[in-house]
C-alpha positions as CSV (number, residue, x, y, z in Angstrom):
1,X,67.4,35.5,88.2
2,X,64.2,33.6,87.6
3,X,60.8,35.3,88.1
4,X,58.1,32.7,88.5
5,X,54.5,33.2,87.5
6,X,51.9,30.5,87.4
7,X,48.5,32.0,87.3
8,X,45.4,32.0,85.2
9,X,44.3,35.4,83.9
10,X,41.4,36.6,81.7
11,X,42.2,38.1,78.3
12,X,39.5,38.5,75.7
13,X,37.3,36.0,77.5
14,X,40.1,33.4,77.5
15,X,41.8,31.6,80.3
16,X,45.6,32.1,80.0
17,X,48.2,30.1,81.9
18,X,51.5,32.0,82.0
19,X,54.2,29.8,83.6
20,X,57.7,30.7,84.8
21,X,59.6,33.5,83.4
22,X,63.4,34.0,83.0
23,X,64.9,37.2,81.5
24,X,67.5,37.1,78.6
25,X,66.3,33.8,77.2
26,X,63.9,33.1,74.3
27,X,60.3,32.7,75.3
28,X,58.8,29.3,74.4
29,X,55.1,29.7,73.3
30,X,53.0,26.5,73.3
31,X,50.1,26.4,70.9
32,X,47.7,23.5,71.4
33,X,45.9,21.6,68.7
34,X,42.3,22.4,67.6
35,X,40.0,21.7,70.5
36,X,42.8,21.2,73.0
37,X,43.4,23.4,76.1
38,X,46.6,24.8,77.5
39,X,46.8,21.8,79.8
40,X,47.9,19.7,76.8
41,X,51.4,21.1,77.3
42,X,51.5,20.9,81.1
43,X,54.2,18.3,81.6
44,X,56.4,19.6,78.8
45,X,55.9,23.2,79.9
46,X,56.8,22.5,83.5
47,X,60.1,21.0,82.5
48,X,61.1,23.6,80.0
49,X,60.1,26.4,82.4
50,X,63.1,25.5,84.5
51,X,65.3,26.8,81.6
52,X,63.4,29.6,79.9
53,X,60.3,31.7,79.7
54,X,57.1,29.8,78.7
55,X,53.6,30.6,77.9
56,X,50.6,28.3,77.1
57,X,47.1,29.6,76.7
58,X,43.5,28.7,75.7
59,X,42.3,30.2,72.4
60,X,38.9,31.8,72.1
61,X,36.3,29.1,71.5
62,X,38.1,26.6,73.8
63,X,36.5,25.9,77.2
64,X,33.3,27.8,78.2
65,X,33.4,30.5,75.5
66,X,32.4,29.6,72.0
67,X,33.7,32.3,69.6
68,X,34.3,31.6,65.9
69,X,37.7,32.6,64.7
70,X,39.8,32.4,61.6
71,X,43.4,31.3,61.6
72,X,44.4,34.9,61.0
73,X,42.3,36.0,64.0
74,X,44.1,33.5,66.2
75,X,47.5,34.8,65.1
76,X,46.5,38.4,65.8
77,X,45.1,37.5,69.2
78,X,48.3,35.6,70.1
79,X,50.3,38.7,69.0
80,X,48.2,40.9,71.2
81,X,48.4,38.5,74.1
82,X,52.2,38.4,74.0
83,X,52.3,42.2,73.9
84,X,49.8,42.5,76.8
85,X,51.8,40.1,79.0
86,X,55.1,41.7,78.0
87,X,56.6,38.4,76.9
88,X,60.2,38.9,76.0
89,X,61.3,38.3,72.4
90,X,62.5,36.4,70.5
91,X,59.9,33.6,70.6
92,X,60.2,29.9,70.0
93,X,56.8,28.7,68.8
94,X,55.8,25.1,69.6
95,X,52.7,24.0,67.7
96,X,50.8,20.8,67.8
97,X,48.3,19.8,65.1
98,X,46.2,22.9,64.3
99,X,48.6,24.8,66.6
100,X,51.3,24.2,63.9
101,X,49.2,26.1,61.4
102,X,49.0,29.0,63.8
103,X,52.7,28.8,64.5
104,X,53.6,28.9,60.8
105,X,51.3,31.7,60.0
106,X,52.5,33.7,63.0
107,X,56.1,33.2,61.8
108,X,55.3,34.3,58.3
109,X,53.6,37.5,59.6
110,X,56.1,38.3,62.3
111,X,59.5,36.7,61.2
112,X,61.6,39.1,63.2
113,X,59.9,38.0,66.5
114,X,60.8,34.4,66.0
115,X,64.1,32.6,66.7
116,X,62.8,29.0,66.3
117,X,59.8,26.8,65.8
118,X,58.9,23.2,66.8
119,X,56.1,21.5,65.0
120,X,54.6,18.4,66.7
121,X,52.5,16.4,64.4
122,X,51.4,19.7,62.8
123,X,48.5,19.9,60.4
124,X,49.4,20.8,56.8
125,X,47.9,23.9,55.2
126,X,46.1,21.7,52.7
127,X,44.5,19.5,55.3
128,X,41.1,21.1,54.6
129,X,41.2,19.7,51.1
130,X,41.7,16.2,52.5
131,X,38.8,16.7,54.9
132,X,36.5,17.6,52.1
133,X,36.6,14.0,51.0
134,X,35.8,12.4,54.4
135,X,33.9,14.8,56.7
136,X,30.2,15.4,56.6
137,X,29.0,18.8,55.3
138,X,28.0,20.2,58.7
139,X,31.6,19.8,60.0
140,X,33.1,21.1,56.7
141,X,31.5,24.6,57.2
142,X,33.4,25.3,60.4
143,X,36.6,23.8,59.0
144,X,36.4,26.2,55.9
145,X,35.8,29.2,58.2
146,X,39.2,28.7,59.9
147,X,41.0,29.1,56.6
148,X,39.2,32.1,55.1
């Protein structure tokens, strides 16, 4: 039996799109790249939602609310969101670009919650070292804060 939800809710000043839910299947969690919204995953999420539970969301600092966060903060906020929405475990995390960093850190902190991970052009952990060589100083400060 499929229970369908497709709505936007507010959670810690973030817009969250929770799409179709089906019990007894892994929940696929879509994590957008840095600066991208949940809408990045719309076409993929719509198709996968026919088969299993899905969730995409906007992190704090995306959209109208500018809130600085570290990568660890983002993982904790995602964990709290999944609990608040009662998203069924286990999770398959799908991370694009910066979302891949969030997915890998989440998996390392909550390995028992994860049954799979898909990384789409994911950023490596050492990317900030490469950016040090090419980005202007004013952009480097924000980049460093994410990894502290």
